[in-house]
N, C-alpha and C positions, 0 to 999 in steps of 0.2 A: 915403284909399285909397292904399296904397303899391304901387308897381310893383317887383316883384322879378324881375330877370332874371339867370339863372345861365348862365354860359357853360360850354361843354364843358371848358374849361381848369380850372374850379373842381372839376368832378367828378373829373378826373384827379389834381389836387392833393390832394383829400380822400382819394382812394384811396391815394396815396403816404403821406400823413400817418398813415392808419390802419395801413398796413403797417409804417412805421417805429415807430409806437407799440407794435405787437405785438412787434416784434423787441426793443425796449427792455424790455418787460415780461418776455419770455422770458429775456433776459440777466440782469436783476435777480433773477428767480426762480432761475436757476442759481447765481448768486453767493450768494444767501441760503441755498439748499439746501446748498451746499458748506460754508458757514460753520457751519450748524447741525450738520452731520455732524462737522466738525472739532472743534467745541466739545464735542459729546457724547463723542467719543473721548478728549478730554483729561480725562475723569473719572477715569481711572486715574492715581493720584498718582505711581507710579513712572515712568511715561512722561513725565509733566509735569516731574519733577525732573531728567531727563536733558538738558533743553534748555540748561542753563547751562554745559555743557562742563567741569565740575569733577568730578574723580574722587571718588566717595563709596563708602567701603568697604561700607556697608549695601546698596548696589545691586549689587555684584559677586556673581557666582555662586560658590557654595561648591563645591569639588570634594570628592570622598569622602575623599581622603588628608589634607586639611587641615581644621583645626577652628578 
């Protein structure tokens, strides 16, 4: 037979640990959600090709006067 005595301090610490765990889960969820949205937006190849900062004639807009 084991005697298990829990002090009030254990209850407060457990509450803080649960709160901190909840905050961490929410932050990880936000970062994951932002990552998913960013990756899905990169599906457009033209937007993806502009990240290298190199002028590409095929990406520049054509005006009506030039061909």
